[in-house]
C-alpha positions as CSV (number, residue, x, y, z in Angstrom):
1,M,15.1,49.1,-7.5
2,T,16.5,46.1,-5.5
3,G,14.2,43.2,-4.9
4,T,13.9,41.1,-1.7
5,R,15.7,37.8,-1.5
6,G,13.6,34.7,-1.1
7,R,12.5,31.4,-2.6
8,W,10.9,31.5,-6.0
9,T,7.9,29.4,-7.1
10,P,7.7,26.7,-9.8
11,A,6.4,29.3,-12.3
12,F,9.9,30.9,-12.2
13,L,11.6,27.6,-12.3
14,A,9.7,26.7,-15.5
15,M,10.9,29.9,-17.0
16,A,14.5,29.3,-16.0
17,M,14.5,25.9,-17.6
18,S,12.9,27.0,-20.8
19,M,15.1,30.0,-21.4
20,S,17.9,29.0,-23.9
21,A,18.3,32.2,-26.0
22,A,21.6,33.9,-25.5
23,G,23.7,36.4,-27.4
24,V,22.6,39.3,-29.6
25,G,19.4,40.4,-31.2
26,T,18.9,43.6,-33.3
27,G,15.2,44.1,-32.4
28,C,14.4,45.2,-36.0
29,D,12.6,43.5,-38.8
30,T,15.0,44.5,-41.6
31,Y,18.5,43.1,-41.4
32,R,21.3,44.3,-43.6
33,L,24.7,42.7,-44.1
34,P,25.6,41.1,-40.8
35,S,28.9,43.0,-40.7
36,D,27.4,46.5,-41.5
37,L,27.8,49.0,-38.7
38,K,25.7,51.7,-40.3
39,F,22.3,51.0,-38.8
40,P,21.1,50.9,-35.2
41,Q,21.7,47.5,-33.6
42,I,23.0,45.7,-30.5
43,L,26.3,44.2,-31.2
44,A,26.9,42.5,-27.8
45,V,25.6,42.3,-24.3
46,R,28.4,41.8,-21.7
47,L,28.3,40.6,-18.1
48,A,31.4,41.8,-16.2
49,D,31.5,38.2,-14.9
50,P,29.9,35.9,-17.4
51,Q,29.5,33.0,-14.9
52,L,28.3,33.6,-11.3
53,L,28.6,31.8,-8.0
54,P,25.7,32.0,-5.5
55,E,25.3,35.5,-4.0
56,Q,27.6,37.0,-6.6
57,R,26.4,39.9,-8.8
58,T,27.6,41.3,-12.1
59,A,27.1,44.5,-14.0
60,I,25.5,44.5,-17.5
61,D,26.5,46.7,-20.3
62,V,25.6,46.8,-24.0
63,L,27.7,47.5,-27.2
64,V,25.7,49.2,-29.9
65,T,26.1,51.1,-33.1
66,N,24.0,53.7,-34.9
67,D,23.0,54.7,-38.4
68,L,26.3,56.6,-38.8
69,G,28.3,53.5,-38.1
70,V,29.6,54.8,-34.7
71,P,29.9,52.1,-32.0
72,S,29.3,53.1,-28.3
73,L,29.0,51.4,-25.0
74,L,25.6,52.0,-23.2
75,K,24.0,51.1,-19.9
76,P,20.7,49.2,-20.4
77,G,17.5,51.2,-20.3
78,A,15.7,48.2,-18.9
79,V,16.4,44.6,-17.9
80,E,13.7,42.0,-17.4
81,F,13.2,38.3,-17.6
82,S,12.9,37.1,-21.2
83,P,9.3,36.1,-22.1
84,D,8.1,32.6,-22.6
85,P,9.6,31.5,-26.0
86,A,6.5,29.4,-26.7
87,T,4.0,32.3,-26.4
88,G,6.0,35.5,-26.4
89,K,4.2,36.6,-23.3
90,P,5.7,37.3,-19.8
91,F,5.8,34.6,-17.3
92,S,3.8,35.0,-14.1
93,L,6.5,35.4,-11.5
94,P,6.4,35.8,-7.8
95,P,7.7,39.1,-6.3
96,Q,10.8,37.4,-5.0
97,A,12.0,36.9,-8.6
98,S,12.9,40.6,-8.8
99,A,15.9,39.9,-6.5
100,F,17.8,38.5,-9.5
101,I,17.7,41.9,-11.3
102,E,19.1,44.9,-9.4
103,H,18.9,48.5,-10.6
104,E,21.1,51.1,-8.9
105,G,21.3,54.6,-10.5
106,D,22.1,54.1,-14.2
107,D,23.5,50.6,-13.6
108,F,21.8,47.2,-13.9
109,F,23.1,44.0,-12.3
110,A,22.3,40.3,-12.4
111,H,22.4,39.0,-8.8
112,A,22.6,35.2,-8.1
113,P,20.6,33.9,-5.2
114,D,22.2,32.2,-2.2
115,E,23.4,28.6,-2.4
116,A,20.3,27.1,-0.7
117,T,18.0,28.8,-3.2
118,V,20.1,27.8,-6.2
119,N,20.1,24.1,-4.9
120,A,16.3,24.3,-4.4
121,F,15.9,25.6,-8.0
122,A,18.1,22.7,-9.3
123,T,16.1,20.1,-7.4
124,A,12.8,21.5,-8.6
125,L,14.1,21.5,-12.2
126,G,15.4,17.9,-11.9
127,L,19.0,19.1,-12.7
128,A,22.0,17.0,-12.0
129,P,23.8,17.8,-8.7
130,T,26.5,19.7,-10.6
131,A,24.4,21.3,-13.3
132,A,24.4,25.1,-13.6
133,L,21.3,27.2,-13.2
134,K,20.6,29.3,-16.4
135,V,18.3,32.2,-16.6
136,S,17.7,34.4,-19.7
137,L,17.4,38.2,-19.3
138,R,16.0,40.6,-21.9
139,V,18.0,43.9,-22.2
140,T,16.5,47.0,-23.8
141,V,18.5,50.1,-25.0
142,S,17.6,53.3,-26.8
143,I,19.8,54.2,-29.8
144,G,18.7,57.7,-30.8
145,A,15.0,57.3,-31.6
146,E,15.2,53.6,-32.0
147,T,14.6,50.9,-29.4
148,R,16.6,47.6,-29.5
149,R,16.4,44.4,-27.4
150,A,18.6,41.4,-26.9
151,D,18.5,38.3,-24.7
152,K,21.5,37.3,-22.5
153,L,21.8,34.0,-20.7
154,V,23.1,34.3,-17.0
155,V,24.8,31.2,-15.7
156,V,24.9,30.4,-12.0
157,L,27.5,27.7,-11.2
158,R,26.8,25.1,-8.5
159,P,29.4,25.2,-5.6
160,G,29.9,21.4,-5.7
161,S,30.5,21.3,-9.5
162,G,34.2,22.0,-9.3
163,V,33.8,24.3,-12.3
164,V,35.9,27.5,-12.0
165,P,34.1,30.6,-13.3
166,T,35.4,31.6,-16.7
167,P,36.2,35.3,-17.4
168,N,35.5,37.2,-20.6
169,P,38.0,36.4,-23.4
170,T,41.0,38.6,-24.1
171,I,41.8,40.0,-27.5
172,K,45.5,39.9,-28.0
173,D,46.4,41.3,-31.4
174,I,44.7,42.7,-34.5
175,T,46.4,43.6,-37.8
176,V,45.1,45.3,-40.9
177,D,47.1,44.5,-44.0
178,G,49.9,43.5,-41.7
179,Q,49.8,46.7,-39.7
180,P,49.3,46.2,-35.9
181,V,46.3,47.9,-34.4
182,S,46.9,49.6,-31.1
183,A,44.9,48.5,-28.1
184,D,44.8,52.2,-27.0
185,P,41.3,53.6,-27.9
186,A,43.0,57.0,-28.3
187,A,45.5,55.7,-30.9
188,P,45.5,57.4,-34.4
189,P,43.4,55.7,-37.1
190,V,44.9,52.8,-39.1
191,D,45.8,54.0,-42.6
192,V,44.1,51.9,-45.2
193,L,45.3,52.6,-48.8
194,I,42.3,52.2,-51.2
195,E,43.6,54.1,-54.2
196,T,46.2,51.6,-55.3
197,V,44.4,51.3,-58.6
198,K,42.2,54.1,-60.0
199,T,42.0,54.8,-63.7
200,E,39.4,56.0,-66.1
201,T,38.9,52.5,-67.5
202,M,38.7,50.9,-64.1
203,P,37.3,53.4,-61.6
204,S,35.5,50.8,-59.6
205,K,38.1,48.1,-59.2
206,I,37.6,46.3,-55.9
207,I,40.5,46.6,-53.4
208,E,40.9,43.9,-50.7
209,H,42.2,44.3,-47.2
210,T,43.0,41.6,-44.7
211,F,41.9,41.9,-41.1
212,V,43.4,39.4,-38.6
213,V,42.6,38.9,-34.9
214,S,44.1,36.6,-32.3
215,A,42.6,36.0,-28.8
216,D,43.1,34.0,-25.7
217,A,41.3,30.7,-26.2
218,T,41.9,29.2,-22.7
219,A,38.2,29.4,-22.0
220,G,37.4,27.0,-24.8
221,P,36.5,27.6,-28.5
222,L,36.0,31.1,-29.6
223,T,33.6,32.7,-32.1
224,Y,34.3,35.9,-34.0
225,A,32.3,38.7,-35.7
226,W,33.8,41.5,-37.6
227,F,32.0,44.8,-38.2
228,T,32.9,47.8,-40.3
229,A,31.5,51.1,-41.6
230,Y,33.6,50.7,-44.7
231,G,33.0,48.3,-47.6
232,D,31.9,44.7,-47.5
233,V,33.3,41.9,-45.3
234,K,33.9,38.4,-46.5
235,H,34.5,35.7,-43.9
236,Y,33.2,38.0,-41.2
237,R,32.9,35.1,-38.7
238,A,36.5,34.0,-39.0
239,T,39.8,35.1,-37.4
240,T,40.9,36.4,-40.9
241,A,38.4,38.6,-42.7
242,I,38.6,40.2,-46.1
243,V,37.3,43.7,-46.3
244,T,36.6,45.0,-49.8
245,G,36.0,48.5,-51.1
246,K,36.2,50.7,-54.2
247,P,38.9,53.3,-54.9
248,T,36.2,56.0,-54.9
249,M,35.8,55.6,-51.2
250,G,37.6,57.8,-48.7
251,G,37.5,59.4,-45.3
252,D,37.4,57.8,-41.9
253,G,35.4,54.9,-40.7
254,A,35.1,52.6,-37.7
255,A,35.8,48.8,-37.4
256,L,35.6,46.4,-34.6
257,I,35.8,42.7,-33.7
258,V,33.6,40.9,-31.2
259,V,34.9,37.7,-29.7
260,R,32.8,35.2,-27.6
261,N,33.6,32.0,-25.8
262,E,31.2,29.1,-25.3
263,R,30.6,30.0,-21.6
264,G,28.9,33.4,-22.2
265,G,32.0,35.5,-22.2
266,V,32.4,38.4,-24.7
267,A,35.1,41.0,-25.5
268,W,35.5,43.5,-28.3
269,R,38.0,46.0,-29.6
270,Q,37.1,49.0,-31.7
271,F,39.5,50.9,-33.9
272,A,39.4,53.7,-36.5
273,L,40.3,53.4,-40.2
274,H,41.6,56.3,-42.3
275,L,40.8,55.6,-46.0
276,H,42.9,57.3,-48.6
């Protein structure tokens, strides 16, 4: 459903100014290890264009994982304005506000208003002439029988700001124990040797593996988050993570890295591990 374009009232402007939540939420009360893939959660919400200009729109998709530790990319089941963070209740918004969220078939989009409307918002909010307009959207997905929600901040740049929209970051290289990880999703799993030490006296010796990522940082500082369905992860928010497991483990498992820049951009790469 596509809303009609028009000017929005101060109620919406108050909501836009108060919204500051961005990034990922799991929507569940119990939280396991942050790097654990094996429970239903939202890993990232991505805008095809993380920063918009007036009248530009961008598609929204969601990276999730399930209780088997299998990541997948989903379309949102619903997108709405985030509630008032002070009360947790929805804002009272005029009908014209629906123009910011567009729903076509299975796809959801964030659609920035025209320049005159953006400037009117900024004036009502008391923003500086070059300050960006920021609005938080709440995204809902179904993962099997579970429902998860996350908030994503949409940034609309002012035409007079001189700021060039920043794209999503680019992941360049990943290695596991020095082995390059192919960027091809159909590539064979990366072999991970976990039985280098296995004796009757030390059947549970911990084996460490080194995961390393490099990414394009031209959009400013980057943050990292490693996830795996195998073992435990130390330094999971660093470019180099240490993944530990026991020699009794085996089989195949998924791993992935999520990379974000400070301007709302996000990228990820998933790869398979073969444990033997």
